[in-house]
N, C-alpha and C positions, 0 to 999 in steps of 0.2 A: 534172746532166743537163739537156739542153735539151728542152723540151716540144715535142710535135708531130713527133717523129722516131721512126724504126723501125730494127730491126736486120736485116741480110741473113743469109741462110741459110748461105752458105759457111763451113765450119769447117776450120781448119788446126791440126794438132797440132804444138806447139812442143816444144823440148827440155824434159825434166823433167815431161812429162805435163800441160802447161798448154795449154788450148785458146784459140786466138785467133780472134775474130770480127772480120771486116773489114766496115765499113759505109760507105756514102757519105752524107754529111749533106745532106738535101734542102734545108735552109734556107740553107746557105752554100757548098755544093759543096766542102767540105773533107773530108778523110779523118778517121775516128774509129776508134781501136783500143782495145779493152779486153779484160780477161782474166776467165775464169770458172775458179775453182779446181776441179780435178778431184778433189773429195772428196765422199764420200757425204752429209756434213752441210752442204755448201755449197749450190750450185745457185742462188745469188743473183746477179743481174746488178748490176754496180756501174757505173751510168752508161752502159750500152750503148744503141746506137740501131740501128734497122733501117729500110731504105728499099727499096721495090720500085718500079722505074720504072713510071710510069703509075698507081700506086695512091695513094689518099689517105693522107697521112702520119698515123701514129698519134699519140696524145697520152697523157701521163701513164702510168698503170699498164698501159694497153693495149700500150705499147711493151715491157713486160716479160713478155708472153705468149710461150710457146715453140711453134713449129710442130712438132707431134708426128707429122706425115706420115701422117695417117689412122689412127694407132694410138690407144691410150687417152690421154686428155688429162691435163694436170696438174689435180688436183682436191684440194679440201679436204673432209674428211668429219668428222663429229662428232655430238654430241648437245647439246640445249639443255634445261636443267633449271629448275625453279622456284627462287625465291630461296633456299630452304633447301638446294638442291643434292640433294634427295632424289628427286623424281619428274620424269621427262622430260615435256616439254610438247608438245602437238600444235598445229599451225597457227601456229607462231611464224615471223615473217619473219626470214630470215638473208640479209644482203646486204653486198656491198662497195660503199661509197658512191661516187658519181661525182665529177667534178672532175678537175683536172689530175693529181693524185697520189692521189686518194681521201682526201686529208687536209684538204680544206676543212671548216670548222666545220659541224657538222650544224645545220640550222635549229632554233631553239628551239621547244619544244612549248608551245603556249598552254595556260594553266591554265583550268579551269572548263568548263562545258558547251559543247560545240561540235557543229555539224551535220556529222558526219564519217561518210561512207560508205566502203566499200572502194574504190569508183571514184574517190573524191576524195583518196585517199592518194597523193600525188605526191612520191616521194622521189628519183626519177631515179637508180636504182641502176645500178652498172656491171655487176654480176652478182647475181642474186637467186634465192631458192628459199624453200620452206616446209618446216617439219619434218613428218615423218609421225607415225603414231600411236605410234611408239616414241621419238619425240623426235629422230629421226635427220635429218640433212641432208647434201646433197652439192652443193658449188659446183663446176661444171665449167669447164675452160679458164681457170683463174685465173692471175694473174701469178706469176712466180717472183722473190721478193724477200724481204728482211727486213721484219718488222713490217707485214704487210699489214693494213689496217684492216678489221674485220668488225663489223657491227652486228647485234644480235639485238633484235627488237622485236615486241610485240603490243600494239596500241593505243598508249597513252601509257607503257607499260613499255618502256624503251629503254636499252640498254647498248652502249657501243663498246669493243671489245677489239682486240687485235693478235695476229697469228699469223705466224710466219716459214715460208714455203714453201721447202723445201730440195730436194725431189725433183721432177725434171722428168719429165713424161709418165707420172706414176703418182700414186697416192693419198698424200696427206699427212694423217695422222690427228691431230685435236685430242685431247689427253689427256682422259680421261673426267672429267666433272664440272667441267671448267675453264670451260665456257660455261654460265652461269646468269643469270637475270634479277636486277636489283639488289635487295638487301635493305634498302637505305637510300639517302637522297638523295645521298650522296657517291659512290656507285658508278654512278649513272646517273639517268635520268628515271623518275619514277613518277607515276601518276595521283593526284589529290586525291580522297580517299574520305571520305564521311561515313557513320558506322555508329552505329546506335542499339542500346544494350544493353537486353535485355528480361528479364523475370522468368522466362521459360521457354526461352530460347535465347541464344546469345552468338556472333553472327557475327564479333565481334572476335577470338574464339578461332580461327576458321578462318583469319583473316589472319595470326595469329601462327604457326599450324601450317604455312602455306605458306612461312614463313621471313622475314616482315617483322620487322625489329629492334624490340624493345620501345621504343626511344627514338623511334620514329616515331609512337607513339600519344600523342595530346595531347587535352586536354579542350576541346571546343567549337571555335569559330572561332579563327583565329590560330595562333601558334606556328610552329615550324620543321618539325614533323612532317607526314607525308602522310596519316595516318589520324586523323580528327577524331571523337572519341567523344562521343555525347549519351546522355542517359538516356531510355529508353522506360519504359512502365509496369512497375514492379517491378525495373528494371535499375539497375546502379550504374556500370558503365563504369570509367574511370580516375578517380582522385581529382580532384574539381573539375568533373566532367562536368555541363553544364547540361541542363535538360529539353529534349527534342526538340520537344514540343508543349505545349499548354496543359493545363488541368485543369478540373474542374467549375466552379471559382470564376473561372477565367480562360480561357475556351474559345478565345480567339484569341491567347493568349500563346505562349510557347515560342520556342526559338532556332533551329529548323530548318524543319520541314515546313509551318508555317502561312503561309509567305511564299515564293513562288518565287524572289524576289530573294536570299533567304538560302540557297537550294539551288543557285543558279547557279554559285557558286565551286567546286562539286564535280562531278567527272566521273561519280561513282557514288554512289548512296545505298543502303546496306544496312540492312534493317529486320528486327531480331530479334524473334521471337515474344514477345508480352507476356502470354500466358495467357488473354486475352479480346480482343474487338474494341477495347475501350477507346476508343470513339468520342468520349468527352468530351475526350480530349486530341488530337483530330484535327479541330479546328474546330467543336466543338459537336455538337449532336444531328444524327442522320441527316437529310438533307434540307437542311442548311445547307452551302453549298459550301465555304467556308473552305479548310482544308488540302487537301481532296480535289480541289478545282479546281487548287490549286497543284501537286499531284503530277502531275495530268494534263498541265498546262502544261509542267512540267519534262521529262517524257518526250518531248513533242512538240518541244521545243527541242533535243533530242539527248541528254538525260540517260539514265543507265542505272539501273534500279531492280531490286534483289534483295529480294523480299518472302517471308517465311516464315510459314506457318500462319495465325494470326489476322489477319495483315496483308492477308488477302484482302479485308478491308473496303474497302481503297482501290479495288478493282475492283467488288465487289458493291454498294457504296454510293456509287459515283462519281456526280457530277452529270451525267456524259456517258454517253450510251447505248451507245457502242461498247465502253466498259469494262464496263458493267453486263452486257452480253450475251456477254462473252468466255468464261464458263464457267457450268455448272450447279452451284451451291454447295449442298452437302447437310449439312455439318457431320458430326458423328460422332466416335467415339473412334479411337484409333490402335492400331497393332500392328506387329509386325515380320514377317519372312518373306521368301521368295524373290520378287523383283520382276523385271519384264521391262524391258529397254532397247529403246526403239523404234528399230529399225534400218531403217525405211522411207525415211529421208532421209540424205544424205551425212554430216552431222555426228553424227547418231544412230548410224550404223554405225561411225563413227570412235570415238565414246565407248565402244561395246561392245568394240572392239579394245583401246583404251587401258586400260580397266579390267582386262583380262587382263594387259597389259604391266606394270602397277603392282601386280599381285597383289591387286587388289580384287575380282576375279572369277575363278572357275575354269572357267567355261563362257561363251563369247561370248554376249552378249544376256541374261545372268542376273546378278543381284546380290542378295546377302543384306543386308537392311536391318533395323535394330533399333528406331529411334525415328522412326516415321512416323505422321502423322495422316491421316484420311480426310475431307478438307474438300470434295471435289467429286467428281462422277461423270464428266462429259464436258466437252469444250471445243468451242468454235465457231471457225470461220475468223475471223481469220487466225492463231489460236494454233496452236503446234506442240507436240505431246507429246514428252517425252524418256524418262520413266520411268513405268511403269504397273503396277498390280496387277490382273491379269485385264484387264478393259476400263476400269477406273477410273484416271484420270490422277493421278499424284503430283507431277509436275514438268512445267511447260510454259513456253514463251516466246512473245513476239510483238514485232514491230517497230512503231515509231510515227513519224509519225501513221498510224493504221491505215487511213485512207482514201486515203493518198498512194500513188503508184506506188512499186514496190519500190526503184527507183533514187533516190528522194527521201526514203526513210525513213532517219532517222539516230538515232532514239532506240530504246531497247529495254527491255523489262520481262520479268522472269522471276518465276514463282511456284513455291515449293517447299514440299511437305508433309514434306520431309526436314529434320530438325533437325541442327544441328552438335553440340549437347551436351545439349539438353533442360534440365530443371531442375537437372541436376548442376552446370552452370556458370552458368546464368541467375540473375541476382540477385547474383552474386559481384562483388567488385572485381577488375578486370583486374590480373594474369593468372591469378588463382586459378581452378583447374579447367580451364585451357586446356592443350591438348597442347603438348609441346615442339616447337620448329621441326623439321619433317620427321617428326613423330610422328603422322601422320593415320591414322585408322581407315579401313576400306573405304568406309563411308558418307561420311566427310569427304573422301576422295579423289574420289568422284563429284562432290561440291560444288566441289572445287578445279577440276575440269575445267570445270564450268559457270561458275565465277567468271572464269576466264581467257577463256572464250568471250564472256562478257559484256563483258570488258575490251577486246576486239578491235573492229576496224571493223565497221560494220553492213552486213550483206548478207542477201539472201533465204535462208531456211533450206534451200530445195530446190536451192541452187546450190553445187557443190563449190568450196572455196576455191582461189584462183589466186594465184601469186606476183606480187609487185608489179613494175611495169614502168616 
């Protein structure tokens, strides 16, 4: 097929039920004739062109769109799931890439910390949309052809798939659970994640539960995997995992958080509860900047931080006043019970809907939690609460740098009093005590939503997500 050409609307039925479309070639003024099979499972243009006098010639996949005369357009509908294929995901970009045929190689995703906001994501899609709280998407006015390329993406999670559109001017449904994020590096792009195993929680288990292959979990820096596991206080991780920080004898040692240069290769840093503040492995005594300054620097460079329970020390004891003032820390024991989802902002309302969709909640805005600690009472701007018990916050987020305008904030930190597994898996060698892929509890499903929100591009929490353009 020649690029930059379009097909004309006149349709002539030939003998045997074959439709012939006659078009004038705008680039050479020659005639071009092609056939469309009159079969329900066909509908694919084979090298057709269209040209309307006075109109700008089409290019690539645009030439394979069908004029539906004001009626329903040709559409692709489906759902996008997590890597395990278990839970549908909210706010995933679904798009047909641009280029002459949509087949141009996707630009490589740079590894490591990047200053990426939603406004800076420029993928130049041909057609794009976002999934809703049921994981559903609809791409309207799509080309009719075999093997249409479709990309599903959230942050640096990206997978390119193909789907044949055979029905003109009506819905083309993607088979359920066919579209899911990659579970390993051979299926698509994944972020580089550093996770610290703790004695009282195991965020590495959350990653296994959402469907990441066990082969992707590697000890420390290096290796071919995308999940790099380090030991926190009381944690084991995978065999050979090095310590994340120093200890009383070596307060500035460690392999991860004591040096921002060691964190830069990672898009996300996940910090599992250690059972205490364990300040001796975070750059020495409170008041000595060390690792605490490095963590603050990492977020401001565009890094993503997921901290659970006693990792509040990064904020409470930060050398920087904006983090020190982010919450009122109270300490205290934990308990379970019915908790409230904060629906006062767009993504919080989406979380409440999504929890019902994935059977983690029976009533919108409510979720039953079992392993929760009470580390704080209230938060201060610019933090945004997500889950609360009465007026006490259990999960919050904020963008960084906190003093920058919203459009210039590209880092993000979240704090969670919700544990993935508590001491039942904390301190074990991976994957002992971890859920099977797709086997998440209601509480773990809530954390899955938060994890993929943290994975995505950074935007103000009070702004509804918009499809890429």
